[in-house]
C-alpha positions as CSV (number, residue, x, y, z in Angstrom):
1,M,-31.7,-20.5,179.0
2,L,-31.8,-24.1,180.4
3,I,-35.0,-25.2,182.1
4,T,-35.2,-28.4,184.0
5,A,-37.8,-29.7,185.9
6,A,-39.3,-33.2,187.1
7,R,-41.0,-33.5,183.7
8,A,-41.8,-32.3,180.4
9,L,-44.6,-32.9,177.7
10,A,-42.3,-33.0,174.8
11,G,-43.1,-33.2,171.0
12,P,-46.5,-33.4,168.9
13,D,-48.0,-36.2,171.2
14,R,-46.8,-34.6,174.5
15,H,-44.9,-37.7,175.7
16,V,-43.5,-37.2,179.0
17,V,-39.7,-37.0,179.4
18,A,-38.9,-37.5,183.3
19,D,-36.2,-35.4,184.8
20,A,-36.3,-33.1,181.7
21,G,-34.4,-30.3,180.2
22,V,-35.6,-27.7,177.8
23,L,-32.9,-25.6,176.2
24,V,-34.4,-22.2,174.8
25,R,-32.0,-20.2,172.5
26,G,-32.7,-17.5,170.0
27,G,-36.3,-17.5,170.6
28,V,-36.7,-21.0,169.8
29,I,-36.7,-24.4,171.2
30,A,-33.1,-25.8,170.7
31,G,-33.4,-29.0,172.8
32,V,-35.7,-31.0,174.9
33,G,-35.2,-34.4,176.3
34,P,-33.5,-36.1,179.4
35,R,-32.0,-33.6,181.6
36,E,-28.4,-34.8,181.3
37,E,-28.5,-34.8,177.4
38,V,-30.0,-31.3,177.3
39,E,-27.1,-29.9,180.0
40,R,-24.4,-31.1,177.5
41,Q,-26.1,-29.0,174.6
42,A,-26.1,-25.6,177.2
43,R,-23.3,-23.1,177.5
44,P,-21.9,-22.3,180.8
45,D,-23.0,-18.9,180.3
46,E,-26.5,-19.8,179.7
47,P,-29.3,-19.0,182.7
48,R,-30.7,-21.9,184.4
49,L,-34.3,-22.3,185.9
50,D,-34.9,-25.3,187.9
51,F,-38.3,-26.7,189.0
52,P,-37.9,-29.8,190.9
53,A,-41.5,-30.6,191.1
54,G,-42.9,-28.8,187.8
55,T,-43.7,-29.7,184.5
56,V,-42.8,-28.0,181.5
57,L,-45.3,-27.9,178.6
58,P,-46.2,-25.9,175.4
59,G,-47.6,-22.5,176.3
60,L,-51.6,-22.6,176.3
61,I,-53.6,-21.5,173.2
62,D,-57.0,-19.7,173.7
63,A,-58.9,-20.0,170.5
64,H,-61.4,-17.4,171.3
65,V,-61.1,-14.2,173.1
66,H,-62.3,-10.4,172.8
67,L,-59.6,-8.0,173.9
68,C,-62.0,-5.1,173.2
69,F,-64.3,-6.3,176.1
70,D,-63.6,-5.9,179.9
71,A,-65.2,-9.0,181.3
72,G,-67.5,-6.7,183.2
73,P,-71.2,-6.6,183.9
74,D,-71.9,-4.6,180.8
75,P,-68.5,-5.1,178.4
76,V,-70.5,-3.4,175.6
77,A,-71.6,-0.1,177.4
78,T,-67.9,0.0,178.7
79,L,-66.6,-0.5,175.2
80,Q,-68.9,2.2,173.5
81,E,-67.8,4.8,176.2
82,Q,-64.0,4.3,175.3
83,G,-62.2,5.9,172.4
84,D,-59.7,3.8,170.8
85,E,-56.6,5.0,172.4
86,A,-57.9,4.6,175.9
87,L,-59.4,1.4,174.6
88,F,-56.3,0.0,173.1
89,A,-54.2,0.8,176.5
90,E,-56.7,-1.3,178.2
91,M,-56.5,-4.3,175.6
92,A,-52.7,-4.2,176.0
93,G,-53.2,-4.8,179.6
94,R,-55.6,-7.7,179.1
95,A,-52.9,-9.1,176.8
96,R,-50.6,-9.3,179.7
97,R,-53.0,-11.0,181.8
98,L,-53.5,-13.8,179.3
99,L,-49.7,-14.3,179.4
100,S,-49.5,-14.4,182.8
101,A,-52.2,-17.4,183.0
102,G,-49.9,-19.2,180.6
103,V,-51.5,-18.3,177.6
104,T,-48.8,-17.8,174.6
105,A,-51.2,-17.7,171.7
106,A,-54.8,-16.4,171.4
107,R,-57.2,-15.8,168.6
108,D,-59.1,-12.4,168.8
109,L,-62.5,-13.2,167.2
110,G,-64.1,-9.6,166.8
111,D,-62.6,-6.1,167.8
112,R,-63.1,-2.3,166.7
113,N,-61.3,-0.5,163.9
114,G,-58.4,-3.2,163.8
115,L,-56.9,-2.6,167.2
116,T,-55.8,-6.2,167.3
117,V,-54.0,-6.2,164.4
118,R,-52.1,-2.8,165.8
119,L,-51.8,-4.9,169.3
120,A,-50.5,-7.9,167.6
121,Q,-47.6,-6.1,165.7
122,D,-46.6,-4.4,168.8
123,I,-46.1,-7.7,170.5
124,R,-44.3,-9.2,167.7
125,E,-41.8,-6.0,168.1
126,G,-41.3,-6.0,171.6
127,S,-43.1,-2.8,172.5
128,A,-46.0,-4.8,174.0
129,V,-46.2,-7.7,176.1
130,G,-48.4,-10.6,175.4
131,P,-49.3,-13.6,173.6
132,R,-49.2,-14.2,169.7
133,V,-52.3,-12.8,168.5
134,V,-54.4,-14.2,165.7
135,P,-56.8,-11.2,164.6
136,A,-60.4,-11.5,163.0
137,T,-60.7,-7.6,163.1
138,T,-64.4,-6.8,162.3
139,P,-67.0,-9.6,162.5
140,V,-69.4,-9.8,159.9
141,T,-73.1,-9.4,160.9
142,P,-76.4,-8.2,159.4
143,P,-77.8,-4.6,160.1
144,G,-78.6,-4.7,163.7
145,G,-77.3,-8.2,163.9
146,H,-75.1,-9.4,166.9
147,C,-72.3,-7.4,167.7
148,W,-73.3,-4.8,165.1
149,F,-71.4,-2.1,167.2
150,L,-68.0,-3.5,166.3
151,G,-68.7,-2.0,162.8
152,G,-69.4,-4.9,160.6
153,E,-73.1,-4.6,159.6
154,V,-73.7,-5.8,156.1
155,S,-76.1,-7.5,153.9
156,G,-76.3,-9.4,150.6
157,P,-73.4,-11.7,149.0
158,D,-71.8,-8.5,147.2
159,G,-71.6,-6.5,150.5
160,I,-70.4,-9.6,152.5
161,R,-67.7,-10.1,149.8
162,R,-66.6,-6.6,150.0
163,L,-66.4,-6.6,154.0
164,V,-64.2,-9.8,153.6
165,R,-61.9,-8.1,151.4
166,R,-61.8,-5.0,153.9
167,N,-61.2,-7.3,156.6
168,V,-58.3,-9.2,154.8
169,E,-56.7,-5.8,153.7
170,A,-57.0,-4.7,157.4
171,G,-54.7,-7.5,158.5
172,A,-57.1,-10.1,159.4
173,Q,-55.8,-13.6,159.8
174,V,-59.5,-15.3,160.4
175,I,-62.7,-14.0,159.0
176,K,-65.5,-14.3,161.8
177,V,-69.2,-14.3,161.1
178,M,-72.0,-14.0,163.2
179,V,-74.3,-16.9,162.0
180,T,-76.7,-16.6,164.7
181,G,-77.5,-14.1,167.4
182,G,-76.1,-13.8,171.1
183,G,-76.8,-12.7,174.4
184,L,-74.4,-9.8,174.3
185,T,-76.4,-7.9,171.7
186,K,-79.3,-6.3,173.9
187,G,-82.4,-6.2,171.3
188,G,-80.7,-8.3,168.7
189,A,-81.5,-11.8,167.3
190,K,-81.9,-14.5,170.0
191,S,-79.2,-17.0,170.1
192,W,-80.8,-19.8,168.4
193,E,-81.9,-17.5,165.7
194,S,-80.0,-17.5,162.4
195,Q,-79.1,-14.1,160.7
196,F,-77.8,-15.0,157.1
197,S,-79.1,-16.8,154.1
198,D,-77.4,-19.9,152.7
199,E,-76.4,-17.9,149.9
200,E,-74.8,-15.2,152.0
201,L,-72.9,-17.8,153.9
202,A,-71.8,-19.5,151.1
203,A,-70.4,-16.2,149.6
204,L,-68.6,-15.2,152.7
205,V,-67.0,-18.8,153.1
206,D,-66.1,-18.7,149.3
207,E,-64.5,-15.2,149.5
208,A,-62.6,-16.0,152.7
209,H,-61.1,-19.1,151.2
210,R,-60.1,-17.3,148.0
211,T,-57.9,-15.2,150.2
212,G,-56.6,-18.2,152.0
213,L,-58.3,-17.1,155.4
214,P,-60.5,-19.8,157.4
215,V,-63.9,-18.9,158.8
216,A,-64.8,-19.0,162.3
217,A,-68.7,-19.0,162.8
218,H,-70.4,-18.0,165.9
219,A,-73.3,-20.3,166.1
220,H,-75.4,-21.3,169.0
221,G,-78.4,-22.5,167.3
222,A,-79.0,-25.9,165.8
223,D,-80.3,-24.5,162.5
224,G,-77.1,-22.1,162.5
225,I,-74.8,-24.8,163.1
226,T,-76.3,-26.8,160.2
227,A,-76.2,-23.8,157.8
228,A,-72.3,-23.1,159.0
229,V,-71.5,-26.9,158.2
230,T,-73.1,-26.6,155.1
231,A,-71.4,-23.5,153.8
232,G,-68.1,-25.0,154.6
233,V,-66.7,-23.0,157.8
234,D,-63.6,-24.0,159.6
235,T,-64.4,-23.6,163.2
236,I,-67.7,-23.5,164.8
237,E,-67.5,-21.2,168.2
238,H,-69.9,-22.1,171.2
239,C,-71.6,-25.0,169.1
240,T,-74.3,-25.3,171.6
241,W,-77.2,-26.7,169.8
242,M,-79.8,-24.5,171.0
243,T,-83.6,-24.2,169.5
244,A,-86.4,-22.2,170.7
245,D,-87.5,-24.8,173.1
246,G,-84.3,-26.4,174.5
247,F,-81.0,-28.3,172.8
248,E,-81.1,-30.5,169.7
249,V,-77.8,-32.1,168.9
250,R,-78.4,-33.3,165.2
251,Q,-76.3,-36.5,164.7
252,D,-76.3,-36.1,160.7
253,V,-74.7,-32.7,161.1
254,L,-72.3,-34.0,164.1
255,D,-71.1,-36.8,161.5
256,Q,-70.3,-33.9,158.8
257,I,-68.5,-32.1,161.3
258,I,-66.2,-34.9,162.0
259,E,-66.1,-35.9,158.0
260,R,-65.2,-32.4,157.2
261,N,-62.7,-31.8,159.9
262,I,-64.6,-28.8,161.1
263,Y,-63.1,-27.7,164.8
264,V,-65.4,-26.8,167.5
265,C,-64.5,-24.5,170.2
266,P,-67.4,-24.7,172.9
267,T,-66.0,-21.4,175.0
268,V,-66.0,-22.4,178.4
269,G,-65.0,-19.7,181.0
270,P,-63.6,-20.2,184.5
271,H,-67.0,-20.1,186.1
272,W,-68.6,-23.1,184.4
273,R,-69.7,-24.4,187.9
274,M,-72.2,-21.5,188.0
275,L,-74.0,-22.4,185.0
276,P,-76.7,-24.1,186.8
277,Q,-77.4,-21.0,188.8
278,F,-77.7,-19.1,185.8
279,F,-79.7,-21.4,183.4
280,G,-81.2,-24.0,185.7
281,A,-79.7,-27.3,186.5
282,E,-81.7,-29.1,183.7
283,R,-80.7,-26.6,181.0
284,A,-77.1,-26.6,182.2
285,E,-77.0,-30.4,182.1
286,A,-78.1,-30.5,178.5
287,M,-75.4,-28.0,177.6
288,F,-72.6,-29.8,179.3
289,D,-74.3,-33.0,177.7
290,A,-74.1,-31.4,174.3
291,V,-70.1,-31.0,175.0
292,R,-69.7,-34.5,176.1
293,R,-71.5,-35.9,173.0
294,M,-69.3,-34.0,170.9
295,A,-66.2,-35.1,172.8
296,E,-67.4,-38.8,172.9
297,A,-68.1,-38.9,169.2
298,G,-64.4,-37.6,168.1
299,V,-65.4,-34.0,167.4
300,R,-61.9,-32.1,167.3
301,L,-62.5,-29.5,170.1
302,I,-60.4,-26.7,170.9
303,A,-60.0,-24.3,173.9
304,G,-61.6,-21.1,174.1
305,T,-63.1,-18.9,177.1
306,D,-64.9,-16.2,175.0
307,A,-62.7,-14.0,177.3
308,G,-63.9,-10.4,177.6
309,V,-67.6,-11.0,177.9
310,Q,-69.4,-10.9,181.4
311,R,-67.5,-13.0,184.1
312,A,-64.8,-14.3,181.7
313,G,-61.6,-12.9,182.4
314,F,-58.3,-13.1,180.7
315,D,-56.8,-15.4,183.2
316,G,-59.6,-18.0,182.9
317,L,-58.2,-20.7,180.5
318,P,-56.5,-22.9,182.9
319,A,-59.8,-23.0,185.3
320,G,-61.9,-23.3,182.3
321,L,-60.0,-26.4,181.1
322,T,-61.5,-28.0,184.5
323,F,-64.7,-28.4,182.8
324,Y,-63.4,-31.1,180.2
325,E,-61.8,-32.9,183.0
326,H,-65.3,-33.0,184.7
327,L,-66.8,-34.5,181.7
328,G,-64.4,-37.4,181.6
329,V,-62.5,-36.1,178.8
330,P,-58.8,-37.6,179.4
331,N,-56.3,-35.0,180.5
332,D,-54.0,-35.4,177.6
333,R,-56.6,-34.6,175.0
334,V,-57.5,-31.7,177.2
335,L,-53.8,-30.4,176.9
336,A,-54.1,-31.2,173.1
337,M,-57.0,-28.9,173.0
338,A,-55.0,-26.1,174.4
339,A,-52.0,-26.8,172.5
340,T,-51.6,-29.0,169.2
341,E,-55.3,-29.2,168.1
342,A,-55.6,-25.4,168.8
343,A,-52.3,-24.8,167.1
344,Q,-53.8,-26.6,163.8
345,A,-57.1,-24.8,163.9
346,L,-55.2,-21.3,164.2
347,G,-52.8,-22.4,161.3
348,L,-50.0,-22.2,163.7
349,D,-49.0,-25.8,163.9
350,E,-45.9,-25.4,162.2
351,T,-44.7,-22.5,164.6
352,T,-46.2,-23.2,168.2
353,G,-48.1,-25.6,170.2
354,Q,-45.3,-28.2,170.9
355,L,-41.9,-28.6,172.7
356,T,-40.3,-29.5,169.6
357,P,-36.7,-28.6,168.5
358,G,-37.2,-25.3,165.9
359,Y,-40.6,-24.6,167.2
360,S,-41.0,-21.3,168.8
361,A,-40.1,-20.9,172.6
362,D,-43.6,-20.5,173.8
363,V,-43.1,-22.3,177.2
364,L,-45.5,-23.0,180.0
365,V,-43.9,-24.3,183.6
366,V,-46.7,-25.2,186.2
367,D,-46.2,-26.8,189.6
368,G,-47.6,-30.1,189.5
369,D,-48.4,-32.4,186.9
370,P,-51.4,-31.5,184.7
371,L,-51.7,-35.0,183.4
372,T,-53.1,-36.4,186.5
373,D,-54.4,-32.9,187.9
374,I,-55.5,-30.5,185.3
375,G,-55.8,-28.0,188.0
376,A,-52.2,-27.7,188.1
377,L,-52.1,-25.5,185.0
378,Q,-53.4,-22.9,187.6
379,S,-50.3,-23.0,189.4
380,V,-48.0,-21.0,186.8
381,E,-44.3,-21.0,188.0
382,T,-43.1,-19.2,184.7
383,V,-44.2,-18.4,180.9
384,I,-41.8,-17.8,178.3
385,A,-43.2,-16.3,174.9
386,A,-41.1,-16.4,171.8
387,G,-38.0,-17.1,174.0
388,R,-38.7,-14.2,176.2
389,R,-39.4,-14.9,179.8
390,H,-42.2,-13.3,181.5
391,E,-42.2,-12.6,185.2
392,V,-45.7,-13.8,186.4
393,G,-47.3,-10.8,188.3
394,R,-44.7,-8.5,187.1
395,N,-45.9,-7.5,183.7
396,S,-42.3,-7.7,182.3
């Protein structure tokens, strides 16, 4: 198909092409550039889609989702009440909602019984509709630790290595480790409390890297973040710098994150403006300031929503990105966080994340210009994933 629009954000640098055309053929980008040039490449029988006020850009990447959770008031209880087949059917529906919001790739950072691997395969084969999924399978946690109910309870370096190998055999493309506690797990470690020894984390990272897989570390606490960086993880999820008394962004650790090219995914959902109501104005501002400080320091931030946990729906990435605009992050950098930067962090940078000939045709068209108003991402016109057009709102 030939897509024409007021502008396209082309190439790895998302440079603006005015009065643009994007040609999709055989599931890949066949051409991108000025409309007249691309039109000459199109065949007369190829369908044409015109968006006179629209912007064509790479499909968005949500780097942190949980398809096994329903985003309701108690997602853990809902999960525990469902058998695998019922859960799988709902996960497929959530994948469709991601796609409808313009998300053409997502990293799932923790599920039950490898269901995301199965769903990812169904999407690749065309029997399910959704984004490209990068699955972590079972997150690694200590006995009774954060998200123990997903089946990844383990202790000791040897036990951790065995679980990593089991996840690899199950089809994991990233290893997720719960370095600290979290609010989703009732009665477990507090969000700022560390859950593993330095020796255990070192064993996990070593085993994952031996198999060629990156490590994503759930880490809220400043101590846990420090331990994760020391162990050599590849991405830090949440990275809120919590302590028992508040927040502490440690400059020496921040310098190491930058020096080691560790990606940070702050996991900001669509309702970020409500955080002062939940945590209090002072505490929420401290959380905002920690992200602002990381952005200003040059940390490689990537976009993620934690979709599936309370109040984090699967259509929330476009609204969540307005948080970074609020902090003063330039819109082009925000778009990179949800495209090229995220693709690199997920190991997809040779496949998707940019409108470049030869790349997968993962394409989003929105009404308006997200370079001047990031909110334009919420006005989805059409979504194309791996060359297949998804009719927004029609689940097809």
